[in-house]
C-alpha positions in Angstrom: 9.2 43.3 81.4 8.8 44.7 77.9 11.2 43.6 75.3 12.9 46.3 73.2 13.2 45.4 69.5 15.1 47.2 66.8 13.5 47.9 63.5 15.9 48.4 60.6 15.4 50.2 57.3 14.1 47.4 55.1 15.0 46.6 51.5 12.6 48.6 49.4 13.2 46.7 46.2 14.4 47.6 42.7 18.0 47.3 43.8 17.7 50.3 46.1 20.5 50.5 48.7 19.6 53.7 50.7 16.8 56.1 51.4 16.5 59.6 52.9 14.3 60.3 55.9 11.8 62.9 54.7 9.4 63.0 57.6 9.0 61.1 60.9 5.4 60.0 61.5 5.9 59.1 65.2 7.7 60.6 68.2 9.7 59.0 70.9 7.1 57.8 73.5 4.3 57.3 71.0 2.4 54.0 71.0 2.4 52.3 67.6 0.4 49.4 66.2 1.6 46.6 64.0 2.1 47.8 60.4 1.5 51.4 61.3 3.6 53.7 59.1 6.3 55.3 61.2 8.5 57.2 58.7 8.3 58.6 55.2 11.5 58.1 53.2 12.5 59.1 49.7 14.4 56.6 47.6 16.0 57.2 44.2 12.7 56.2 42.6 9.8 57.2 44.9 8.4 58.4 48.2 7.6 55.5 50.5 5.8 55.2 53.9 7.6 52.5 55.9 5.4 50.4 58.3 6.8 49.0 61.5 6.3 45.2 61.9 6.1 45.5 65.7 3.5 47.1 68.1 4.5 48.9 71.3 6.1 52.1 72.5 8.7 54.0 70.4 11.8 54.3 72.6 14.3 55.8 70.1 14.5 57.1 66.6 17.7 57.0 64.5 18.4 60.0 62.2 17.1 63.4 61.7 14.8 64.4 58.8 17.1 64.8 55.7 19.5 62.1 56.9 20.4 59.4 54.3 20.4 55.8 55.7 21.6 52.6 54.0 19.3 49.6 53.9 19.8 47.6 57.1 20.6 50.7 59.3 18.5 51.1 62.5 15.3 53.2 62.1 13.8 53.0 65.6 13.4 50.8 68.6 10.1 49.6 70.0 9.3 48.4 73.5 7.0 45.4 72.9 4.7 44.3 75.7 4.0 47.7 77.1 1.8 50.5 75.6 2.5 53.1 78.2 5.6 55.4 77.8 6.0 55.4 81.6 6.9 51.7 81.4 3.8 50.1 83.0 3.0 46.7 81.4 -0.3 46.2 79.7 -1.7 44.1 76.9 -1.2 45.7 73.4 -4.1 45.6 71.0 -1.7 45.4 68.2 -1.0 41.7 68.4 2.0 41.7 70.7 2.1 39.1 73.4 2.3 39.6 77.2 5.5 40.6 78.9 8.2 38.1 78.4 6.4 36.4 75.4 7.8 36.3 71.9 6.3 39.0 69.7 4.3 37.7 66.8 5.5 40.3 64.3 3.7 41.8 61.4 1.2 40.1 59.1 2.5 42.1 56.2 6.0 42.4 54.7 8.2 44.7 52.7 11.1 43.2 50.8 13.8 42.4 53.4 11.8 41.7 56.5 8.8 39.6 57.3 6.8 37.9 60.0 9.3 35.6 61.6 11.3 35.8 64.8 12.4 39.3 65.9 15.9 40.4 65.0 18.6 40.1 67.6 18.8 43.3 69.6 22.1 45.1 69.2 24.1 46.0 72.3 24.4 49.7 72.9 27.5 51.7 73.9 26.9 53.9 76.9 28.6 57.3 77.2 31.7 57.2 79.3 31.2 57.6 83.0 27.6 56.5 83.0 27.0 53.4 85.0 24.6 50.7 83.9 22.0 51.5 86.7 22.3 55.2 86.0 21.8 54.7 82.3 18.8 52.5 82.9 17.3 55.1 85.2 17.8 57.9 82.8 16.2 56.0 79.9 13.2 55.1 82.0 12.7 58.6 83.4 12.3 60.4 80.1 12.1 59.8 76.4 15.5 60.2 74.6 15.7 63.2 72.2 16.1 62.4 68.5 19.5 64.1 68.3 20.9 61.8 71.0 19.3 58.4 70.2 21.8 57.1 67.7 24.0 54.9 69.9 26.7 53.1 68.0 26.1 49.3 67.7 28.7 47.1 69.3 29.4 45.5 65.9 30.4 48.9 64.6 32.8 49.5 67.5 34.4 46.1 66.9 34.9 46.8 63.3 36.7 50.1 63.9 40.4 49.8 64.5 41.6 52.0 67.4 45.0 53.4 66.4 47.7 54.2 68.9 45.6 53.1 71.9 42.9 55.7 71.3 39.7 54.9 73.2 36.0 55.2 72.4 33.9 54.4 69.4 34.1 56.1 66.0 31.0 58.3 65.3 29.9 56.2 62.3 26.6 54.3 61.9 26.6 53.5 58.2 28.5 50.4 57.1 28.8 51.9 53.6 30.7 54.8 55.1 33.1 52.5 56.9 33.6 50.4 53.7 34.3 53.5 51.7 36.9 54.7 54.2 38.6 51.3 54.3 38.8 51.2 50.5 40.7 54.6 50.5 42.8 53.9 53.6 41.2 56.8 55.6 41.4 57.0 59.3 37.8 57.9 60.4 39.2 59.2 63.7 40.9 62.0 61.8 37.6 63.3 60.3 35.1 65.7 61.7 31.5 64.6 61.1 28.9 67.0 59.7 25.9 65.0 60.9 24.0 65.2 64.2 26.3 65.0 67.2 29.4 64.8 65.0 28.1 61.8 63.1 30.4 61.0 60.1 28.4 60.9 56.9 29.3 59.6 53.4 29.8 63.2 52.2 32.5 63.7 54.8 34.4 60.7 53.7 34.0 61.6 50.0 35.3 65.1 50.7 38.3 63.7 52.5 39.0 61.4 49.5 38.9 64.3 47.1 41.3 66.3 49.2 43.7 63.4 49.3 43.6 62.4 45.7 43.2 65.9 44.1 46.2 67.4 42.2 47.5 70.7 43.5 45.6 72.5 40.7 42.4 70.7 41.5 42.8 71.4 45.2 43.3 75.1 44.4 40.1 75.1 42.3 38.2 73.4 45.1 39.5 75.8 47.7 38.5 78.8 45.5 35.0 77.4 45.0 34.6 76.8 48.7 35.8 80.3 49.4 33.3 82.0 47.2 30.9 84.2 49.2 27.2 83.3 49.0 27.8 79.9 47.4 25.2 77.1 48.0 25.8 73.4 47.8 22.8 71.3 46.9 23.2 67.6 47.6 22.6 65.3 44.6 20.5 62.7 46.3 17.0 61.1 46.1 15.2 61.6 42.8 17.5 64.5 41.7 20.6 62.3 42.3 19.1 59.3 40.5 18.2 61.5 37.5 21.8 63.0 37.5 23.3 59.5 37.5 21.1 58.2 34.7 21.7 61.2 32.5 25.4 61.1 33.0 25.5 57.4 32.2 23.4 57.9 29.1 25.9 60.5 27.8 28.9 58.2 28.6 27.6 55.0 27.1 25.2 55.9 24.3 26.4 57.3 21.0 23.2 59.3 20.4 22.1 61.4 17.4 19.1 63.7 16.9 16.8 64.4 13.9 13.8 66.7 13.9 11.0 67.9 11.7 8.2 70.5 11.8 4.7 69.1 11.4 1.3 70.7 10.7 -0.8 69.6 13.7 -4.0 71.4 12.7 -5.8 68.2 11.6 -4.7 66.3 14.8 -6.1 69.1 17.0 -9.3 69.0 15.0 -9.6 65.2 15.3 -9.0 65.5 19.1 -11.8 68.1 19.3 -14.1 65.9 17.3 -13.4 62.9 19.5 -14.1 64.8 22.7 -17.3 66.3 21.2 -18.5 62.9 20.1 -18.3 61.6 23.6 -20.9 64.0 24.9 -21.5 65.0 28.5 -20.6 62.4 31.1 -18.7 60.3 28.6 -15.5 60.2 30.7 -12.2 62.0 30.6 -11.3 64.0 27.5 -8.7 62.7 25.1 -5.4 64.5 25.7 -2.8 65.4 23.1 -0.3 63.4 25.0 -2.5 60.3 24.8 -2.8 60.7 21.0 0.9 61.2 20.6 1.5 58.1 22.7 -0.8 56.0 20.5 1.0 57.3 17.4 4.3 56.2 19.0 3.1 52.7 19.6 2.0 52.5 15.9 5.4 53.9 14.7 7.3 51.4 16.9 5.3 48.5 15.4 6.7 49.6 12.0 10.3 50.4 13.3 10.9 47.9 16.2 14.6 48.7 16.1 13.9 51.7 18.3 12.1 49.6 20.9 15.3 47.9 22.0 18.3 48.0 24.3 21.9 47.2 23.9 23.6 44.4 25.9 27.1 45.8 25.9 28.7 42.7 27.5 27.2 40.3 25.1 27.5 42.8 22.2 23.9 42.2 21.2 20.9 44.4 20.4 17.9 43.1 22.3 14.6 44.0 20.5 11.8 44.0 23.0 8.4 42.6 22.3 6.3 44.8 24.5 6.2 48.6 24.4 6.4 50.0 28.0 6.0 53.7 27.2 7.6 56.2 29.6 6.5 59.8 29.7 8.4 62.7 31.4 6.4 64.4 34.2 7.7 67.4 36.1 6.9 67.4 39.8 7.9 69.4 42.9 10.4 66.6 43.7 11.9 66.9 40.2 11.6 65.1 36.9 10.2 61.6 36.9 9.3 59.2 34.1 6.3 57.0 34.9 5.7 54.0 32.6 2.6 52.9 30.8 2.9 49.1 30.7 2.1 47.2 27.4 1.1 50.4 25.6 1.0 48.6 22.3 -2.1 46.7 23.5 -4.0 49.7 24.7 -6.4 52.1 23.0 -6.0 55.8 23.0 -8.6 56.1 25.8 -6.8 53.4 27.9 -3.4 55.1 27.4 -4.9 58.4 28.4 -6.5 57.0 31.6 -3.2 55.4 32.6 -1.3 58.6 31.9 -3.7 60.6 34.1 -3.5 58.0 36.9 0.3 58.0 36.9 0.6 61.7 36.6 -1.5 62.2 39.7 0.5 59.7 41.6 3.7 61.4 40.5 2.4 64.8 41.8 1.4 63.4 45.1 4.6 61.4 45.5 2.8 58.0 45.7 4.3 56.3 42.6 5.6 52.8 43.3 9.2 52.0 42.3 7.9 49.5 39.8 5.9 52.2 38.1 9.1 54.2 37.4 11.2 51.4 35.9 11.2 49.0 32.9 10.4 51.6 30.2 11.4 50.7 26.6 10.7 54.1 24.9 10.1 57.6 26.3 7.8 60.4 25.1 8.8 63.9 26.3 6.3 66.7 25.9 8.5 69.7 26.7 6.1 72.0 24.8 4.2 72.4 28.1 7.1 74.6 29.2 6.6 77.0 26.2 9.6 75.9 24.2 9.7 74.7 20.5 12.6 72.3 20.4 15.1 70.4 22.3 17.7 67.5 21.9 16.4 65.0 24.5 18.9 62.8 26.4 18.0 59.1 26.1 16.6 57.5 29.2 19.2 54.8 29.7 19.1 51.9 28.9 16.4 52.7 26.2 17.3 53.3 22.6 15.3 56.4 21.7 13.2 59.3 23.0 10.6 61.4 21.1 10.5 65.1 22.0 7.4 67.3 21.3 7.5 71.1 21.3 4.6 73.5 21.8 1.8 73.5 19.2 1.4 77.1 18.1 -0.1 79.1 15.2 2.6 79.8 12.5 2.7 80.7 8.8 2.6 77.5 6.8 2.1 76.7 3.1 -1.1 74.6 3.0 -2.4 73.3 -0.3 -0.2 75.7 -2.2 -1.2 78.8 -0.3 0.2 80.6 2.7 -2.0 80.0 5.8 -1.8 80.2 9.5 -1.6 76.6 10.8 -0.9 75.0 14.2 2.7 73.7 13.9 4.7 71.5 16.2 8.4 70.5 16.1 9.1 66.8 16.7 12.6 65.6 17.6 13.9 62.1 17.9 17.1 61.3 19.8 18.2 57.7 19.1 21.1 55.3 19.9 23.1 55.0 16.7 24.1 51.5 17.6 20.6 50.1 17.2 19.9 51.7 13.8 21.1 54.1 11.2 19.6 57.5 10.2 17.3 55.9 7.6 15.4 54.0 10.2 15.3 56.9 12.6 14.2 59.2 9.8 11.5 56.8 8.7 10.2 56.5 12.3 10.0 60.3 12.7 8.5 60.9 9.3 5.7 58.3 10.1 5.0 60.1 13.4 4.8 63.4 11.5 2.5 62.0 8.9 0.1 60.7 11.6 0.2 64.2 13.2 -0.6 65.9 9.9 -3.1 63.3 8.7 -4.6 61.3 11.6 -6.3 59.0 9.0 -2.8 57.5 8.4 -3.0 56.2 12.0 -6.4 54.7 11.3 -4.9 52.4 8.7 -2.6 50.9 11.3 -5.5 50.1 13.7 
C-alpha cells in the first residue's frame, strides 16, 4: 500500500515566517519526482520555487493561489510508493521504495527540512456523517478538489477550546492566527472566515481586534470608509508589505536629514562616452551611468566612513562597517526591490556594472535570492529614470544614508564665467543624524558632486 506523506512549507531562510502561494505547479493526481518544484511562493524578499522532497502522486493541495501560509503549514500530500492516480502500486523512478518501505527522501534540502525520516502524518478530521469506509472510498474514487482539501489537523482541533458544548473543529489552519486570537481573547467560533470554505484568515482576526479595541470615533471612521462606494482594499503583503514595514520603521526610528546640490554632469557623460568608445566592438557591456555613480559612492564612503554604518540602539553604539555592500533601487512589476552588490569597495567600475546588470535582470524575472536583497550598508537610488529632478529619499533601515540621483538634463549653467547649456543633475543625500553631523554629510555630498563634475578627481582616489 502506498504511504501518504505530508509536505509542509519549509523555512525559506532570512527570518521569513510566511509566504504567499503565487502559482501551483502541480495538480491533484499528478505524479511528481523527488525535488521537483511543486509551488511558486512569494516571500517578503523574493519569489521562490519550492521543491518537494518526496516522489509519488499528489493527493491533496492546501491553499488557493493568493493564500498566505505560515512556515510549517501543510502544502500538499504525496502518496509514496505508487505513481498512478488510480492507486495501483508500481515502482517510482524518483527514488521512493516499494510499497510499505520507508521513503528515502530528497537528496537536496531547503532550510527547515532535509533528507531524514519522513514527518509524522497528521490525522485528518472527516466531515460529520461520513463513515471511515465511505471516506476512504470517496478519496480513492476521485482526486479531491483544491477548495476542499484543507482538512483541519487533529492538533488544531485539540488546541481549540469548544465553548458551551459546541461541536466540530474551528475553521483555522494557521497557528499564527490561533495565537493572535488567544492574545486578544477572541472566540474564533464567533468569526466568519473570508478564506476558502469559510477558512478564518489572519485578516479576519485583525479586523475583529480593530473592531473591539477601536474608540467610537475610530469605529465611525472605519464604518464610513467601508461604506464608501467603489472602494478597493489592497492587501499589504509580500514585497509591498515588506517595503511598507521597512519604510515605516525607518521613519519611526531614524532622525533623518537631507541635503542636496546641483552638479554639472557634462564631463562625466563625456568620460562615459570615451570609456565605451575605447572598448571598441565586442569589448563587452557598456559602462552605465549607475555603475559610474556607484564607483563614486565607494570612493566617497572611503573618505567618509561614518555614512557606511548602522546604529545599535540597544547598546547605544554606532557600528562602522568595513565592507561596502551597495544597494540600488530597482523598480519591478512586483514593486520596488533593493538588490545588493557585495564588497563594492573592492570592485572596478566594470565589475560593479556587470553585477548591477545581473541583479537587475534577476529582479525583473523574480529570481533574486533572499540573500541578494539583504545586508546592504548604503543605498544608491536613481529616481531620475522616472523623469524627476529631486526627491528626499527614505533611508533603507538599518542603513545610515541613501544617495538620490535625479535626471541628467540640459540646463542653463555658468561655465568658465559664461552662460552655457550644460547637462545638470541634482544629487540629494538623506542621512541618519545620529551617525554624523551636517559637516560630514555635506563633505560626502560635495565630494560626490566634484567627482561628477570632474571625473579626474575620482582617478586620484584609485
